[in-house]
Every structure is written in C-alpha cells, then in structure tokens.
N, C-alpha and C positions, 0 to 999 in steps of 0.2 A: 396616574398618569394612561395606564392601560382603560381604565375605565370613562374616561372623557374621550380618548382617541374610539372606546368601543360605542359612547352616544352618540357621538357627531356621527359613525358611520350609519348608523342605525336613522338617525334623523334622517339623513340624506337619500339611504334607500329605498324611505316610507313617503320624500320627495319626488323624488324618480317615477316609484308607484303612480302617484299620482298624475304626474305629468302624462307617464303611459295611458292611463286612465281616459284621463280629458283627451288625447291624442285620437282615443280609438272612439270616440261617443261623438254621435251627427251634433255635436254644439262646438264642435272643433274650432274651427275658424272662429267662433266669436268668443270662447275665452278667448284665442290668444291676440285678437284684436283688444279684446277690453285689459286683458296684461297688459301690454304692448303700452297701452293710451296711459296704464296710471301709473308704471313702474315709475317714468321721468321726476314723479310730484309729490308721487304717494304710496305706494305698494313695495316693498320689499323682494318681491319673487320678480326675480330677470325671466325674459319673457322665453329669450332662446334658450330655456329650457323645455321650453313646450315648441318650439318650435324646433329643435332638433328629434323632439320622442313624433313631429309629426312627420318631421322629414324619414327617418328612418323608417315610419309607418306606411308612406303613399312618397316616394321618394321623388316620379315625375313631376309631383306638384312644388317642388327645394323655390324655382323661382317666383308663385305665386307667395308660397310662405314666405320668402325673404325682402319683401315687398313691401307686405302687408302689413310683416312686423315694423319695417324701417319706417314705412307713412304713418302708421296709426302710436309709435315711439315717437315723432318728431311732431308729433300734435300735441300732446300729453308734452313737450318740454317746450312746445308754445303756451300751454297754460299752465305750466308750474310760471314765469318768467310771467304773466298779466296778470296771476294772484300773489307776488312776489311784489308788481305795480301798485298795484289793489292795497294790501298792508303798508304799503309807503306814505300812500295818499293820504290814508283815513286814521291813518294811526301816528307814524314816523312822523311824519312832514311837521304836521303840529304841534310834534314837541321839538323839531329843530330849531322850527322857528322860534317856538317860546324859551330853548336853551338857548341858541345862541353860539353852535356846536354847527353848522351848515360847511365850514372848510373842512371838519374832519369826517363831515358824508365828504364833499367833492375833492379831498385826498385820496379817500376809499373807492369812491367811482371812478376815480382816473385810476389810479394801478390796477383795477380789476380790468376795465374797461379798454385795456390797452394790450391788454393781454388776452381776451377773453376768448377768441379766435381758439388759441393756442391752448386754450384751460380745455376747451369744451373738447378739442379735438381727441386731444390725449386720454382727456379724463374717460374717454369710453375704451381705455384698450388697459385700464386699471383695475383695480380689488376697492377703490372708494369712488362710496354713490356721490355720486352727480347731481343729487339735492341739495343740499346743500347752495350747489352755484347755481344751480337752475332760479333758488329762492332770491339768491342774492343776486342774483343778475336783474329782474326785477326792479328788486326790491331800492339798488341803488342805478336803476338807471342807466344801461349799459347801452352801447350800441348795439341795437336789435338784430342789425342783420349782417355785423360780428358773432353776436352770438349763435343768431339761429343757424348759418354757414356751418360754424365749426362744428353743432352737436350735431346738423344733418349730415355732415362727411364724415365723422367718428364714429357715427351709430350707424352708419350704412355702410361702412369699412367693414366695422365690427360684426356686423349680422349677415352680411355677404362670406365672410370669410367662414365663418361658425358654418352658414347653410352651404355652403361647398364643401367642405371637410365633413360636414354629416350626411348630403349627399356620394362625394366620394368616396368617404372607408365607413360606412352605415356603422353599428352599436360598437367596430372599435375605436370611433370618435371619443367617446366615454373614457378607454382607458388614457389615450394621447392628454384629452383636458386634465383628467386628475392626476396627468403627472405631467405636463410642464409649463399649465396656466401659471401656476402659481411665481418662476420663478421668470416667463414671460410678462405677470404684470410687473415683478420688484423691478426689470432691469426699465421698465417706462416710468414708474416711481423715482425712478434714482434719478431717468433722466430729469425729471421735472423737475425734481427738487435741486439740481444744479442748474436750471435754468433759472429759478426760481435768485437761488445763491447772487445768481453772478446778475440779475437785474435787476436785486434790491440793493446789491453792492455787500454786503454780509463779510464778504470773502476777495481780497483783493488779485482776481482771475483774471 
C-alpha cells in the first residue's frame, strides 16, 4: 500500500512539473486552449491543472485564463456531442432499424434527455469523467440546448471557482485541493445517486 501511495504521489508531482513548465513557456496559451478543447471528448488531462499553474505564474491574467478554458472546453463538449450524433447516424441507426429495437433507444433517450441539464451541470463537480455522457448525449439525440446549457453552466462555475481560488491563494490552493476536493466530489456523487434513485423509483422515497 505504501509503495502504491508513493507511486501515485510521484506521478502527481511529475505531472505538476509538466504543467509548470508549460505555464512558463511562450506557448502557454496554446496549450491551455488545446487541452481545454480536447478534454471533454478525448484527453484525460484536466485543463484546470495547467490553468492553475498559469495563474500562479501570472495572477493578473486569471480572468483571461478562466474565459479561455471555459470557452474551449465548451467547444470540445459540442464536438463530442456531434461525434455522438455522427456515430449514431452512421452505425447505430441502421442496426436499430434492422433489429427492431428502436423502442429501447427511445426509452433511454427519454430517460437521459429529461435529466441531461442536471447531469451535465453536476458532473462537472465530480471525479467522474463526462466523456461517456458527452458521447451518449449525441448518440441518443438528447435535447442539444439542455445538454449545452448544463455543460456550459457547470464548467463555467467550476473553472471560475478554481481560477479565483488560484488567484486568491496562489500556491496554497494546491494543499486545499489535495485535502478537500475528494470529499467535495464524493458529496456531489452522493447527491447524484440520491437523485437517480428518486427519479428511477428504485426506493420508495
């Protein structure tokens, strides 16, 4: 167990060193926009890590970094949705028509679509990756406006919170995140679980 924790800590330190190096490079803005765009549908790298390193290096530009991160993350989320639509039209739609299982697709579409705004909003504050929901939203054809607005609001609030705290506390924010973020994300996951149980009538609440 000690070896595993030490390995995780070493990987985290190396990743942070990479972000700090990018933050002080002449191409820092490119890396921020690039990672922000790819993260919602492809990249496992959370762009807020680089944004935090950039804010610590240049606090006066924290608002610019927050806006760029939010904007390009939103574009990435739209790209993921459109990729889901493409995959459904090209591959799943013919199979559904052939198999006669359209009703199951419609049931899943109704279930996810009716809650997609809240799902995309709250998922931004958890440890869960939102890529499956991004692709599923397009694949199932959930209402685009509800998906986009939920994602934009959730991401904007998360990015703004991280950006402000990084600006306000500087390097001390890393200690705060390491100490409290896991429990905060766990609480959000618990709220989502309770909401899902009530919506699906799994328990008579």
